[in-house]
Residue frames relative to the residue before (quaternion, step in Angstrom):
aa qw qx qy qz dx dy dz
M 1.0000 0.0000 0.0000 0.0000 0.00 0.00 0.00
S 0.5601 -0.6194 0.4332 0.3392 3.60 -1.08 0.73
G 0.5828 -0.6121 0.4190 0.3318 3.53 -1.29 0.33
R 0.3834 0.7366 -0.4826 0.2785 3.60 1.22 0.17
L 0.2930 -0.7727 0.5451 0.1416 3.55 -0.87 1.02
V 0.1819 -0.7813 0.5924 0.0742 3.56 -0.79 1.09
G 0.2384 -0.7779 0.5673 0.1272 3.58 -0.78 1.03
V 0.1191 -0.7684 0.6263 0.0559 3.56 -1.05 0.84
L 0.1560 -0.8005 0.5748 0.0668 3.56 -0.55 1.17
G 0.0052 -0.8158 0.5761 -0.0513 3.56 -0.50 1.22
G 0.4281 0.7141 -0.5016 0.2347 3.51 -1.29 -0.32
T 0.6444 0.4821 -0.3295 0.4938 3.56 1.16 -0.59
G 0.7621 -0.0222 -0.0244 0.6467 3.52 1.39 -0.11
P 0.2546 -0.8252 0.4817 0.1487 3.61 0.22 1.23
A 0.6508 0.5121 -0.3208 0.4597 3.58 0.96 -0.82
A 0.6411 0.5191 -0.3242 0.4631 3.56 1.05 -0.78
T 0.6154 0.5465 -0.3403 0.4548 3.58 1.08 -0.74
A 0.6679 0.4972 -0.2908 0.4713 3.56 0.91 -0.95
Y 0.6446 0.5211 -0.3145 0.4627 3.57 1.01 -0.85
F 0.6354 0.5342 -0.3273 0.4514 3.58 0.98 -0.86
L 0.6685 0.5007 -0.2985 0.4619 3.60 0.91 -0.93
Q 0.6315 0.5324 -0.3248 0.4607 3.55 1.04 -0.80
R 0.6748 0.4872 -0.2924 0.4710 3.57 0.93 -0.93
L 0.6079 0.5626 -0.3449 0.4415 3.58 1.07 -0.74
V 0.6586 0.4981 -0.2926 0.4822 3.56 0.99 -0.89
E 0.6831 0.5099 -0.2849 0.4384 3.57 0.88 -0.99
R 0.7632 0.3959 -0.2068 0.4670 3.59 0.95 -0.82
T 0.5455 0.5898 -0.4074 0.4344 3.58 1.29 0.10
E 0.3475 -0.7307 0.5485 0.2108 3.58 -0.79 1.01
A 0.1849 0.8007 -0.5384 0.1865 3.57 -0.05 1.31
R 0.3001 -0.7533 0.5601 0.1697 3.55 -0.99 0.87
C 0.7820 0.0687 -0.0493 0.6175 3.55 1.29 -0.36
D 0.7241 -0.4413 0.2943 0.4407 3.58 -1.24 0.19
Q 0.6647 0.5398 -0.3027 0.4185 3.53 1.03 -0.82
D 0.6128 0.5620 -0.3505 0.4310 3.60 1.26 -0.25
H 0.5582 0.6308 -0.3854 0.3769 3.59 1.22 -0.26
V 0.6211 -0.5551 0.4131 0.3680 3.55 -1.29 0.43
R 0.4144 -0.6690 0.5570 0.2654 3.53 -1.00 0.92
T 0.0057 0.8356 -0.5416 0.0920 3.57 -0.51 1.23
L 0.0764 -0.7568 0.6473 0.0483 3.52 -1.13 0.80
A 0.1024 -0.8141 0.5716 0.0094 3.58 -0.46 1.26
F 0.1094 -0.7694 0.6276 0.0466 3.55 -0.92 0.98
N 0.1030 -0.8196 0.5635 0.0121 3.55 -0.27 1.31
D 0.0229 0.8407 -0.5359 0.0735 3.58 0.27 1.32
T 0.1601 -0.8250 0.5389 0.0578 3.58 -0.16 1.30
A 0.5539 0.6077 -0.3970 0.4079 3.60 1.28 0.04
I 0.4590 0.6708 -0.4601 0.3573 3.61 1.25 -0.04
P 0.4901 -0.6692 0.4670 0.3063 3.64 -0.80 0.95
D 0.6242 -0.5743 0.3942 0.3537 3.55 -1.18 0.71
R 0.3182 -0.7856 0.5015 0.1738 3.56 -0.41 1.24
T 0.6273 0.5433 -0.3453 0.4383 3.59 1.05 -0.73
A 0.6552 0.5058 -0.3149 0.4644 3.60 0.91 -0.87
F 0.6522 0.5126 -0.3162 0.4603 3.58 1.03 -0.79
L 0.6841 0.4915 -0.2920 0.4529 3.61 0.85 -0.92
L 0.7121 0.4298 -0.2517 0.4948 3.60 1.10 -0.66
G 0.5423 -0.6665 0.3774 0.3452 3.56 1.27 0.12
R 0.4990 0.6634 -0.4253 0.3606 3.59 1.23 0.29
S 0.7678 0.1803 -0.1201 0.6029 3.58 1.30 -0.13
D 0.3197 -0.7496 0.5435 0.2012 3.57 -1.10 0.67
R 0.5075 0.6348 -0.4182 0.4057 3.58 1.30 0.25
S 0.2251 -0.8012 0.5448 0.1023 3.56 -0.29 1.30
P 0.3860 -0.7225 0.5212 0.2395 3.62 -0.99 0.80
L 0.4359 0.7557 -0.4299 0.2328 3.60 1.26 -0.29
A 0.6830 0.5033 -0.3114 0.4281 3.59 0.74 -1.01
A 0.6644 0.4992 -0.2986 0.4692 3.57 0.98 -0.86
L 0.6384 0.5283 -0.3268 0.4545 3.57 1.00 -0.81
I 0.6634 0.4948 -0.3053 0.4711 3.60 0.95 -0.87
E 0.6481 0.5192 -0.3165 0.4585 3.59 0.95 -0.87
D 0.6733 0.4845 -0.2990 0.4717 3.59 0.93 -0.87
G 0.6207 0.5407 -0.3328 0.4601 3.56 1.08 -0.72
Q 0.6391 0.5220 -0.3160 0.4681 3.56 1.08 -0.74
L 0.6218 0.5292 -0.3336 0.4711 3.57 1.10 -0.68
L 0.6503 0.5014 -0.3109 0.4787 3.57 0.99 -0.81
E 0.6276 0.5279 -0.3328 0.4655 3.58 1.05 -0.76
A 0.6478 0.5257 -0.3123 0.4543 3.59 1.00 -0.86
C 0.6720 0.4857 -0.2876 0.4793 3.58 1.20 -0.56
G 0.6463 -0.5644 0.3074 0.4114 3.59 1.28 0.09
C 0.4600 0.6693 -0.4586 0.3607 3.60 1.21 0.36
D 0.3137 -0.8053 0.4747 0.1664 3.58 -0.18 1.30
E 0.6162 0.5662 -0.3578 0.4144 3.61 1.04 -0.73
S 0.5899 0.5751 -0.3648 0.4339 3.58 1.12 -0.66
K 0.6198 0.5502 -0.3303 0.4517 3.56 1.05 -0.81
E 0.6603 0.5090 -0.3094 0.4573 3.59 0.96 -0.86
I 0.6619 0.5023 -0.2981 0.4698 3.59 0.98 -0.84
L 0.6855 0.4962 -0.2867 0.4491 3.58 0.88 -0.95
K 0.5381 0.6231 -0.3983 0.4045 3.58 1.18 -0.46
D 0.7686 0.2724 -0.1394 0.5618 3.59 1.14 -0.69
K 0.2031 0.8374 -0.4915 0.1260 3.58 1.13 0.61
Q 0.5656 0.6128 -0.3932 0.3873 3.61 1.14 -0.45
Y 0.6595 0.5087 -0.3036 0.4628 3.56 1.24 -0.48
L 0.5246 0.6417 -0.4120 0.3785 3.59 1.25 -0.06
A 0.6244 0.5650 -0.3382 0.4201 3.59 1.16 -0.57
K 0.5271 -0.5967 0.5009 0.3394 3.53 -1.25 0.55
K 0.3013 -0.7672 0.5422 0.1631 3.55 -0.70 1.09
S 0.2561 -0.7645 0.5776 0.1281 3.54 -1.00 0.88
F 0.0886 -0.8078 0.5827 0.0092 3.58 -0.67 1.13
W 0.0189 0.7941 -0.6054 0.0500 3.58 -0.74 1.10
I 0.1641 -0.7487 0.6377 0.0761 3.52 -1.10 0.87
F 0.1184 -0.8053 0.5796 0.0389 3.60 -0.79 1.01
G 0.1918 0.7894 -0.5659 0.1408 3.58 -0.89 0.88
G 0.5254 -0.6336 0.4768 0.3086 3.52 -1.33 0.24
D 0.6913 -0.4927 0.3279 0.4145 3.55 -1.29 0.14
G 0.5821 0.5833 -0.3835 0.4169 3.60 1.09 -0.63
W 0.6674 0.4721 -0.2770 0.5049 3.55 1.09 -0.79
A 0.7435 0.4522 -0.2454 0.4271 3.59 0.67 -1.12
Y 0.7460 0.3965 -0.2229 0.4864 3.58 0.89 -0.90
D 0.8122 0.3344 -0.0875 0.4699 3.51 1.06 -0.85
I 0.8723 0.1276 -0.0949 0.4624 3.59 -0.45 -1.18
G 0.7520 0.3617 -0.2216 0.5045 3.61 1.13 -0.49
Y 0.3628 0.7798 -0.4673 0.2047 3.57 1.27 0.08
G 0.6205 0.5640 -0.3576 0.4110 3.60 0.95 -0.79
G 0.6799 0.4753 -0.2816 0.4823 3.57 0.95 -0.91
L 0.6289 0.5321 -0.3322 0.4594 3.58 1.01 -0.84
D 0.6585 0.5115 -0.3056 0.4597 3.57 0.88 -0.93
H 0.6423 0.5290 -0.3228 0.4511 3.59 0.96 -0.83
V 0.6650 0.5066 -0.2992 0.4601 3.58 0.94 -0.91
L 0.6942 0.4708 -0.2830 0.4652 3.58 0.83 -0.96
A 0.6760 0.5057 -0.2974 0.4460 3.58 0.98 -0.83
S 0.5386 0.6478 -0.3947 0.3667 3.59 1.23 -0.39
G 0.4116 -0.7262 0.4588 0.3044 3.57 1.17 -0.56
H 0.4703 0.6849 -0.4419 0.3383 3.60 1.27 -0.01
D 0.5380 -0.6269 0.4681 0.3138 3.54 -1.25 0.55
V 0.3240 0.7209 -0.5348 0.2988 3.54 0.22 1.34
N 0.2521 -0.7830 0.5567 0.1160 3.57 -1.02 0.83
V 0.1421 -0.7857 0.5998 0.0523 3.56 -1.02 0.85
M 0.1025 -0.7662 0.6323 0.0512 3.56 -0.96 0.94
V 0.1108 -0.8001 0.5891 0.0226 3.57 -0.68 1.16
F 0.2178 -0.7543 0.6080 0.1185 3.56 -0.81 1.05
D 0.1490 -0.8411 0.5187 0.0368 3.54 -0.17 1.34
T 0.0327 -0.8056 0.5906 -0.0341 3.56 -0.32 1.31
E 0.4132 -0.7475 0.4227 0.3031 3.56 1.38 -0.04
M 0.7535 0.1831 -0.1997 0.5990 3.56 1.17 0.71
Y 0.5655 -0.5498 0.4675 0.3992 3.57 -1.31 0.12
S 0.1584 -0.8600 0.4772 0.0868 3.58 0.30 1.24
N 0.7331 0.4567 -0.2565 0.4339 3.60 0.89 -0.88
T 0.7238 0.3860 -0.2511 0.5139 3.63 1.23 -0.02
G 0.7686 -0.4066 0.1957 0.4535 3.57 1.14 0.47
G 0.5897 -0.6303 0.3538 0.3603 3.60 1.23 0.15
Q 0.2443 0.7683 -0.5513 0.2149 3.56 0.88 0.89
A 0.5721 -0.5808 0.4539 0.3596 3.57 -1.22 0.52
S 0.0638 -0.7678 0.6366 0.0346 3.56 -1.15 0.72
K 0.6795 -0.4731 0.3492 0.4387 3.55 -1.27 0.00
A 0.6062 0.5271 -0.3535 0.4793 3.57 1.33 -0.05
S 0.5160 0.6442 -0.4256 0.3710 3.61 1.23 -0.23
N 0.3817 -0.7629 0.4924 0.1726 3.54 -1.07 0.84
I 0.6989 -0.4778 0.3431 0.4070 3.55 -1.32 0.31
G 0.8203 0.2254 -0.1874 0.4911 3.58 -0.88 1.00
E 0.5134 0.6488 -0.4183 0.3750 3.57 1.25 -0.15
V 0.2957 -0.7479 0.5716 0.1628 3.57 -0.94 0.94
C 0.1245 0.7622 -0.6190 0.1425 3.56 -0.69 1.20
Q 0.6309 -0.4449 0.4204 0.4767 3.54 -1.27 -0.06
F 0.7914 0.2024 -0.2381 0.5253 3.55 -0.99 1.00
A 0.7382 0.2168 -0.2099 0.6033 3.60 1.28 0.29
A 0.0509 0.8635 -0.4977 0.0636 3.55 0.91 1.03
A 0.7230 0.3830 -0.2350 0.5248 3.57 1.18 -0.52
G 0.6632 -0.5024 0.2993 0.4670 3.58 1.20 0.47
K 0.4512 -0.6857 0.5031 0.2705 3.59 -0.87 0.99
E 0.3599 -0.7859 0.4745 0.1664 3.55 -0.85 1.00
I 0.7597 0.3515 -0.1905 0.5129 3.59 1.11 -0.57
S 0.5849 -0.6212 0.4056 0.3278 3.56 -1.17 0.62
K 0.6029 -0.5847 0.4109 0.3547 3.56 -1.28 0.38
K 0.5993 -0.5677 0.4500 0.3407 3.51 -1.31 0.49
S 0.3227 -0.7323 0.5624 0.2083 3.60 -1.01 0.76
L 0.1648 -0.8298 0.5288 0.0677 3.54 0.28 1.30
A 0.6264 0.5605 -0.3412 0.4208 3.58 0.97 -0.85
E 0.7013 0.4678 -0.2776 0.4608 3.60 0.85 -0.94
I 0.5862 0.5588 -0.3711 0.4543 3.58 1.08 -0.64
C 0.6836 0.4801 -0.2831 0.4713 3.56 0.93 -0.91
M 0.6258 0.5602 -0.3333 0.4285 3.59 1.07 -0.72
T 0.5935 0.6045 -0.3702 0.3812 3.60 1.11 -0.62
Y 0.5690 0.5894 -0.3893 0.4210 3.60 1.18 -0.42
G 0.3796 -0.7628 0.4548 0.2594 3.58 1.07 -0.63
Y 0.7782 0.3099 -0.1677 0.5199 3.60 1.15 -0.47
I 0.5663 0.5635 -0.3909 0.4571 3.59 1.27 0.33
Y 0.3568 -0.6957 0.5756 0.2393 3.58 -0.90 0.90
V 0.0470 -0.8126 0.5794 -0.0428 3.57 -0.77 1.12
A 0.0886 0.7919 -0.6019 0.0517 3.57 -1.01 0.78
Q 0.1613 -0.7184 0.6631 0.1350 3.51 -1.29 0.57
I 0.0213 -0.8203 0.5691 -0.0522 3.55 -0.74 1.09
A 0.0460 -0.7389 0.6672 0.0820 3.53 -1.38 0.19
L 0.3878 -0.7846 0.4326 0.2164 3.53 -0.15 1.31
G 0.7007 0.4747 -0.2755 0.4558 3.58 0.93 -0.86
A 0.6676 0.5038 -0.3019 0.4575 3.58 1.18 -0.41
N 0.7925 -0.0762 0.0993 0.5969 3.57 0.95 -0.87
M 0.1998 -0.8260 0.5186 0.0938 3.57 0.10 1.31
A 0.6234 0.5518 -0.3454 0.4332 3.59 1.02 -0.80
Q 0.6668 0.4915 -0.3063 0.4690 3.60 0.92 -0.87
A 0.6444 0.5315 -0.3173 0.4490 3.57 1.01 -0.81
V 0.6810 0.4818 -0.2870 0.4709 3.58 0.84 -0.97
K 0.6400 0.5262 -0.3176 0.4611 3.59 1.00 -0.85
A 0.6552 0.5140 -0.3071 0.4606 3.58 0.97 -0.87
I 0.6489 0.5100 -0.3188 0.4660 3.60 0.95 -0.84
A 0.6617 0.5007 -0.3031 0.4687 3.59 0.97 -0.88
E 0.6612 0.5001 -0.3100 0.4654 3.59 0.96 -0.82
A 0.6349 0.5275 -0.3268 0.4604 3.59 1.01 -0.79
E 0.6561 0.5075 -0.3043 0.4683 3.56 0.99 -0.85
A 0.7017 0.4716 -0.2641 0.4642 3.60 0.98 -0.85
Y 0.5872 0.6072 -0.3695 0.3873 3.59 1.13 -0.64
P 0.3385 -0.7769 0.4959 0.1896 3.65 -0.67 1.03
G 0.6624 0.4212 -0.3179 0.5317 3.55 0.72 1.09
P 0.7211 -0.4323 0.2905 0.4569 3.60 -1.24 -0.14
S 0.0296 -0.7920 0.6095 0.0181 3.55 -1.15 0.62
I 0.0795 -0.7689 0.6314 0.0622 3.54 -1.25 0.50
I 0.0877 -0.7701 0.6313 0.0269 3.56 -0.94 0.98
I 0.1495 -0.7850 0.5992 0.0495 3.55 -0.77 1.10
G 0.0817 -0.8289 0.5533 0.0039 3.55 -0.49 1.20
Y 0.4300 -0.6770 0.5298 0.2760 3.56 -0.92 0.91
A 0.0174 -0.8383 0.5396 -0.0760 3.57 -0.65 1.16
P 0.2244 -0.7700 0.5854 0.1188 3.61 -0.14 1.24
C 0.0674 -0.7898 0.6086 0.0371 3.59 -1.04 0.73
E 0.7064 -0.4878 0.2959 0.4189 3.58 -1.23 0.28
L 0.6197 0.5548 -0.3453 0.4346 3.60 1.16 -0.52
H 0.5332 0.6023 -0.4125 0.4274 3.60 1.26 -0.13
G 0.2898 -0.7874 0.4975 0.2203 3.55 1.16 -0.55
V 0.1318 0.8113 -0.5522 0.1395 3.57 0.93 0.93
K 0.5023 -0.6554 0.4712 0.3100 3.58 -0.86 0.94
G 0.7796 0.2761 -0.2338 0.5113 3.55 -0.83 1.02
G 0.5246 -0.6761 0.3868 0.3435 3.57 1.26 -0.07
M 0.7470 -0.4418 0.2875 0.4052 3.53 -1.36 -0.02
T 0.4818 0.6422 -0.4540 0.3865 3.60 1.21 -0.05
N 0.7025 0.4453 -0.2433 0.4991 3.54 1.29 -0.42
C 0.3533 0.7841 -0.4683 0.2027 3.61 1.24 0.16
Q 0.6344 0.5236 -0.3435 0.4532 3.60 1.00 -0.75
N 0.6652 0.4936 -0.2951 0.4763 3.55 0.99 -0.85
E 0.6213 0.5440 -0.3401 0.4499 3.58 1.10 -0.66
M 0.5936 0.5426 -0.3564 0.4756 3.60 1.13 -0.63
K 0.6493 0.5221 -0.3052 0.4612 3.54 0.97 -0.90
K 0.6561 0.5037 -0.3054 0.4717 3.60 0.96 -0.85
A 0.6314 0.5510 -0.3313 0.4335 3.58 1.02 -0.82
V 0.6850 0.4658 -0.2730 0.4892 3.58 1.00 -0.86
E 0.6570 0.5159 -0.3177 0.4486 3.59 0.91 -0.85
A 0.6959 0.4650 -0.2726 0.4745 3.57 1.02 -0.76
G 0.4968 -0.6604 0.4261 0.3682 3.59 1.22 -0.36
Y 0.4043 0.7158 -0.4667 0.3263 3.56 1.30 0.26
W 0.7844 0.1349 -0.0502 0.6033 3.58 1.09 -0.78
N 0.2197 -0.7994 0.5520 0.0889 3.57 -0.90 0.94
L 0.2798 -0.7525 0.5786 0.1436 3.53 -1.14 0.77
F 0.2429 0.7629 -0.5696 0.1856 3.58 -0.77 1.02
T 0.1775 -0.7567 0.6153 0.1316 3.56 -1.34 0.25
F 0.1345 -0.7355 0.6574 0.0941 3.52 -1.27 0.59
N 0.0108 -0.8257 0.5587 -0.0767 3.55 -0.34 1.34
P 0.3128 -0.7810 0.5092 0.1812 3.65 -0.21 1.22
A 0.5680 0.6042 -0.3901 0.4002 3.62 1.12 -0.54
L 0.6265 0.5334 -0.3367 0.4578 3.61 1.08 -0.65
K 0.6138 0.5490 -0.3455 0.4501 3.58 1.06 -0.73
A 0.6389 0.5335 -0.3158 0.4555 3.56 1.04 -0.80
E 0.6905 0.4427 -0.2613 0.5089 3.58 1.24 -0.51
G 0.5708 -0.6179 0.3702 0.3941 3.58 1.28 0.15
K 0.5715 0.5843 -0.3794 0.4336 3.59 1.27 0.32
N 0.6131 -0.5364 0.4201 0.4000 3.56 -1.30 0.27
P 0.3363 -0.7779 0.4920 0.1993 3.62 -0.59 1.05
F 0.6996 0.4638 -0.2571 0.4789 3.59 1.22 -0.48
T 0.0289 -0.7969 0.6026 -0.0318 3.56 -0.76 1.12
L 0.1565 -0.7750 0.6086 0.0668 3.57 -0.66 1.14
T 0.2162 -0.8267 0.5138 0.0766 3.55 -0.35 1.30
S 0.7156 0.4559 -0.2700 0.4552 3.58 0.85 -0.91
K 0.4434 -0.6821 0.5231 0.2540 3.54 -1.19 0.67
A 0.6827 -0.4294 0.3661 0.4643 3.56 -1.33 0.06
G 0.5113 -0.6876 0.4303 0.2841 3.55 -0.96 0.90
K 0.4556 -0.6358 0.5424 0.3064 3.54 -1.25 0.50
M 0.2283 -0.8467 0.4661 0.1176 3.54 0.16 1.31
D 0.5716 0.5671 -0.3919 0.4450 3.59 1.20 -0.27
K 0.6804 0.4542 -0.2772 0.5039 3.58 1.29 -0.29
Y 0.4592 0.7374 -0.4209 0.2612 3.59 1.27 -0.25
Q 0.7109 0.4445 -0.2705 0.4731 3.59 0.75 -1.04
E 0.5962 0.5575 -0.3501 0.4595 3.57 1.17 -0.61
F 0.6245 0.5349 -0.3268 0.4659 3.56 1.08 -0.77
L 0.6626 0.5033 -0.3055 0.4630 3.59 0.88 -0.93
A 0.6846 0.5075 -0.2837 0.4397 3.57 0.93 -0.91
N 0.6106 0.5789 -0.3442 0.4166 3.58 1.24 -0.35
E 0.7217 0.3670 -0.2284 0.5407 3.59 1.32 -0.12
T 0.4821 -0.7057 0.4397 0.2761 3.59 -0.80 0.99
R 0.5472 0.6081 -0.4143 0.3989 3.61 1.16 -0.41
Y 0.7096 0.3626 -0.2360 0.5562 3.58 1.29 -0.36
S 0.6945 0.5268 -0.2952 0.3913 3.57 0.76 -1.07
R 0.6311 0.5435 -0.3592 0.4210 3.62 1.03 -0.60
L 0.5654 0.5688 -0.3917 0.4510 3.57 1.20 -0.36
S 0.6205 0.5462 -0.3316 0.4546 3.58 1.08 -0.74
R 0.6700 0.4935 -0.2998 0.4665 3.57 1.02 -0.72
A 0.7298 0.4327 -0.2420 0.4708 3.58 0.99 -0.84
F 0.8051 0.0332 0.0275 0.5916 3.59 0.92 -0.94
P 0.1667 -0.8572 0.4761 0.1041 3.61 0.47 1.16
D 0.6771 0.4882 -0.3043 0.4589 3.60 0.89 -0.85
R 0.6551 0.4942 -0.3035 0.4842 3.55 0.96 -0.88
A 0.6306 0.5419 -0.3293 0.4474 3.58 0.98 -0.83
K 0.6471 0.5243 -0.3237 0.4490 3.58 0.88 -0.90
A 0.6806 0.4938 -0.2874 0.4586 3.58 0.91 -0.94
L 0.6965 0.4696 -0.2818 0.4636 3.58 0.89 -0.91
F 0.6470 0.5152 -0.3274 0.4569 3.60 1.00 -0.74
E 0.6240 0.5097 -0.3389 0.4858 3.58 1.06 -0.67
K 0.6361 0.5170 -0.3184 0.4762 3.57 1.03 -0.79
N 0.6156 0.5447 -0.3285 0.4652 3.60 1.06 -0.77
Q 0.6888 0.4797 -0.2860 0.4622 3.57 0.89 -0.94
E 0.6274 0.5353 -0.3267 0.4617 3.57 1.03 -0.80
A 0.6397 0.5207 -0.3171 0.4682 3.58 1.02 -0.81
A 0.6404 0.5249 -0.3171 0.4624 3.58 1.04 -0.81
E 0.6521 0.5031 -0.3115 0.4739 3.59 0.96 -0.86
A 0.6672 0.4911 -0.3004 0.4727 3.60 0.94 -0.87
R 0.6248 0.5467 -0.3378 0.4434 3.58 1.03 -0.74
Y 0.6771 0.4805 -0.3045 0.4667 3.58 0.88 -0.89
T 0.6168 0.5336 -0.3429 0.4660 3.60 1.02 -0.74
H 0.6379 0.5310 -0.3060 0.4663 3.54 1.03 -0.85
L 0.6663 0.5078 -0.3015 0.4553 3.57 0.95 -0.90
T 0.6304 0.5193 -0.3402 0.4660 3.60 1.02 -0.69
K 0.6357 0.5182 -0.3251 0.4708 3.58 1.11 -0.64
L 0.6054 0.5587 -0.3542 0.4426 3.59 1.14 -0.60
V 0.5656 0.5865 -0.3846 0.4337 3.58 1.13 -0.63
D 0.7010 0.4398 -0.2606 0.4973 3.59 0.93 -0.91
L 0.6208 0.5745 -0.3392 0.4118 3.58 1.01 -0.80
Y 0.7543 0.3971 -0.2124 0.4777 3.59 0.93 -0.89
K 0.4176 0.7101 -0.4787 0.3037 3.62 1.21 0.04
């Protein structure tokens, strides 16, 4: 056998390393000891658990240790290590995120979004839900809510918004979350971290006030407006994590509490996208706003039932 030195990096499975070396000896056509492959095995049991990291159960990546050990093997004369280390940037887990608005996600781009999520690939989607086509002038979309005044809904939208989160949850293998940074930053950050760690598709829908909402006091109050939306029950915070189901736990977590319905109409009146309907068509506004609130109450009741359903 030639004098070429083959490096074997073990430790992520010591038994597997020993088995590999045994098979290498058995399958080498050798008439004497000197005919066998020159081998240097490094059984590094300090390498973090790669399986736990890939499944999102640990944040300790094995990559740095693997690269360091590969460099040690290279220093010992293992040429194959040099070839692998040349492309070491490809050893890391790549993070893929898609960012878009509700007009794209709920409406004109929904078919493509659904195809990507249904593929089962490890891709993450962040949807900024402004409840209208914000970047093209404020047209109504399937994310627009009852009574909201938008282009193509000048007299207030009559039907409720699409439940994109629940549609995605029906697949069973998509990580889904609804967040509002100004209402609960801890829940939002936790959801983003879980989505990134989840080894499959994920979608996070974030409540996103914009200037076309006409929030009193302007966009400097957008974080506080998120908080008001959640407190009133206009927007709900929850997560659906399929990884918990695999562990025998409830995958659905409802974070937000029941809304303060006495604050609901006050919340709507704080934004011109609603309040201008009251000025133009007061009777119609009253009817649509009541319908909006009833839908919010029914939605929260439905979400509480999902907690029991997924147990």
